[in-house]
N, C-alpha and C positions, 0 to 999 in steps of 0.2 A: 365694418363700422356702420351703424344705423344711419341712414340718410335723413337729415333734418328736413322737416316740412314747414314751410313758412306759415305762421299763424295770421290769418286774416278773417274778417267777419263781414262778408258782403251780404247784401240783401238777397233773400230768396226770390227767384223769379216765379216759381210755381208754388203750390200750397205746401205748407209744413204738415206732414202726414205722420200720425202716431199709429204704428202698426200693431201695437200691443195695448189694447184698450178694452177692458171687459165690460159686459152689459148683461143684465138680467131684465128682459122686457117685461112690462106689467102682465102681458098675456101669458108668458111663460110662468111667472110667479103665481098667477091665478090658477093655472092648470095644476101646478104642483100642490097648491093649497087645497084645491078641490079633490084631487085624486091621488096625491102622493101617499097617503096613509094606506090605501089598499094596493099600492104598487111597490112596497118595500121601503118607504121612507116615513119616519115619524116627523110630522110637520107641526110646528108650534109657532104661534104669533106672540112675540114678546114686545116690550117697550123699545127694544133696539131694532126690531124688524122681524123677519121670518127666519126661523131656525130649522134647518134640515138635518135630521139625525139619521145617519146611515151607519151600516156596519163599519165602514172605512173612516168614519169620523163625523164631526159636526161642522156644518157650514152655515154662516150667517149671511143673510141678504138684507142690506140696509137701503134706505132711501137713496143714498149716494150711488149705489149700484144700479138703481132702477130709473131715477128721475132724470129726464133729459134736460130740464132747465138747470139743475145743479151741474150736470156734465158740461153744458155749454158755457157756464160761468167759469168753470175750471179750465176749459180749453182757451178761453180768452185770457185768463190769468197766466197761462203757460205759454201763450204765443203759438198755439197749435191750431191749424185750420181744419184738419180732418181727422176723424177716428176711423180705423178699420175695426168694426165692432165684432167682438168675439165673446162667446160664453166663457164661463170659468168653472172650476171645480164646484160641484161634483160632475159637471157635464151631464151625460145621459146614459153612460154605459152600465150603471148600476141597476137600471130599470128593466123590467121585462121588455122584450124586443118591440112589441106593438106600442107600448107606452113610450119607450125610447124614441120610436118613430114619430109619435104625436108631439112629444116635447121638441124634437128636432124641427118639425114643421112649424110649430108655434114660434120658435126662435127665428127661423129663416124668413118666415112671412113678416115678422115684426121688423127684422133688419131691412127688408125690401121696402116696407112702408116708411121707415125712417129715412131711407135714401130718397124715396119719392117726395117726401115732405121737405127734405133739406139735402139735395144732391151735391151741394158744395161742402157739406159737413160730414156725411157718413157714407161708407160702403160696408158691406157685410162679408163675413167669413162663415161659410155654411157649416152648421153642426150636422153630423151624420151618425146614425145608430150603428156604430162599428161592431157592436156585440152580435149583430146579425148582418153580415156583409151583403147579403142579397137585398135587404131592406135599405142598407146604406147606399147601394148603387141606385136603387129606385129614387131615393130622396136626392141624391146627387144629380140625377138627370132632371128631376123636377126643379130643384133649387137653381140649377144653372140657367133656367129660363126666366128666373125672377129678376126684375130690374134691380141693379145695384149690388148684386152678389158677385164677388170677384175672386173667391178662393174657398178652400176647404179648411176646416178646423178639426184637428185630431189630437188625442192624447198621445203621450210618448209610449204608452202601452195600453192594451185593451183587456181589462180583467185578467191580468197576469200573463197575457200573450205579448211577445215582442212583435215589432212591426214588419218582420220578414216572413210572417206566416203567409203561405200561398193563398189562403182564403181572402186576403186583403188585396191581392194583385189586380182583380178586376176594377176595384175602386181607383187604384193608382193609374191603371191604364186609361180610365175615363178622365181623370184629372189631367193626365198628360195630353189627351186628345183635346180637352177643353182649353188647354194652356192655363189651367188653374194652379197656382201655387198652393202647397199644403203648409199650414201653420201648425207647428207642434208645441204643445204645452202639457206639462205633467198634471196628472190628477193624483195617482197613487205614487208611492215611493218604495224603493227597495228596503227590506228589513225594517219595517215601521216600528217593531218592538224595540229596536236598538236606538232609534233616533226620536223617541218621544219627549225627551227632556231638552231644555235649553233652546227650543225652537229649531233643533237640528233638522227636523223634517223639511223645513223651508231652507235653512242656511246651507245645508249639505245635500239633503235628499233630492231637491229639485235639480241642482247642477249635475248630480250623478245620473239622474233619470235621462237628461239630455245626452249624456255620454253613451249610455246603453242604447238609446233609440238611434242615434246617429251611427254607432258601430253596427247595429243590427241591419240598418238599411244598406250600409256599405259592405260588410262582410257577407250579408245574406243575399247579395246580388240584386237588390231592388234598384239601386241607382244604375247598374249596368243594363238591366232589363228595360228600364224606362229612362233612356239617356236625356230626354228633354224635360223630365219631371223636376220642378222647382220645389225645394223643401226649405222652410224657414225654421230655424232653431231659435226659440225665444231665450231670454236670459243669456244672451251673447254666446249661445252654444253650450252653456254650462261647463262641464269638465272636458268636453270633446276637443276643442282646439288646443288646449294646454297639454293634453296627453298624446298628441299626434306623433311625437318622436318615439314614445314607448310603443305605440301601435305599429309604426314603421319597423322598428326593430323586431317586434314579435312576428310580423309578417315574413321577415327574412329568415327567422330561425325556428318557427313553430310549425309542426306538421299539420296542426288544425287549420292553418291559414295557407296551405300550399296551393289552394285553388285560386288565390288572388293573382290577378294578372298585373295589377298596379299597386304601388304603395299607397297606404291610407292618405298620406299627405297630398297625393294627386287628387283626392276627392274634397279637399277643404273648400274649394270654390264651387262645388256642386251644391253647397248649402248657402243660404243667406242667414244673417244674424241680426238681432236687435242690439241696442246700445246698453242694455241693463247689465253692466259689470260692477257698478258702484266703485270703480277705480278708474280715474282718467288715464293712468299709465297702462293699465291692461287694455283699455279700448284703443289707445294709441298703437299698442303692439298688434291688436287684432286688425287694425287698418293696414299695418305693414304686412301682416300674415296673409290676409285674404283680399285686400283692396276695399276701398270705400264703396265701390259699386256692388259689394255684397253685404252691405250693412245698412240697416234702417233704424230710424228713431223709434224708441219704445219707452213707455212710461209705466206700464203695469197698472194703469188706472183701474180702480182707485184704492189700491192696497198700500199698507204702510211699508212694505218691502220694495215698492217701486220708487219712481222719481216724482217728487212734487213739482220740480222744474226741469223737465227733460231737455228742453232747448238750452237752458243755461248750463246744464252739465257739460255740454260740448265746449263751452268757453274754457273749461279747465283741462281739456285734452291737449297734451303737448303737441305742437307742430302741426295742427290740423290746417290743411290748405283750404283756400276758397273753394276749389273744385270738390275736395273731399267733403267739406261741410255741406255744400249744396246737394251732393248725392245722398248723404245721410239724412238731411232734413226732409227730403222728399223725392229727390230724383230717382233713387233706386226703387222706392215704393211705387211711385207713379208709373214706372216702366212695368213692374210685375203685376200691379193691380189695374193697369190700363186706365189710368186717370189722366 
């Protein structure tokens, strides 16, 4: 029988940290607008903002994504003290490698500048041009010396390649050496032609992407090769934690998985997860499954599929203890991001 957890709401002693908060810096937007057209993106300025037209879809960048004054008002409204700033789709993998590197540098420099201006409000998760791993490693080494940068930001796949590609291993090795967590977030999804209607690309495509990414890191030996590497799955891990029993069974009976020394369920706590489940009951079960020390507050700022009130969402989670709540609101993130 599931053990009940007492519901309490103590004051947070440390900052409330939102681990999943997207930002398009003005410098990044200006670079896209100036040079995107000659580098594979059709860029248009509309009354709603900047439209990026790529082969993989259209992305809109609005003032809400860019303006720090709007962001700060939202943070105050939500009761959030700090954002871990991250880029969002389309990221930079679509670009030619050299332009992808310049876009990554523009984002990382802007994050560091935001931290220097408001160190109690912002830290940065570094963008890397993973389509060219050698350039990604160079930028990782450079960005790691910038004030306020506390982790790396990657997509759940890189231009159709899963994350167990050996070409990515030097980047993982450097992150492990730096003790930098890697934050994973989807850009592309599986079978886009089948999920173009009903917003299924987001509703189902994003959770499935997390499942494939986590399974690739696990079955592909990345987590064993780099035993101290911390990997954060946004969107509460997507499909991954809920299919762990199926993966355990497959590991026992399938020849394709005979190389596994441990069951997949033994890797659940190798990942950390944000709170974006949109189900209080599911988040309660995730706490039971992996522990509150592996879960961090997330809002998906500023998208409609995120949380408008990420802190208040925790009020609806059954049986959340004072200790659990403190870890989720900021304790776990503060430990991983060295805040």
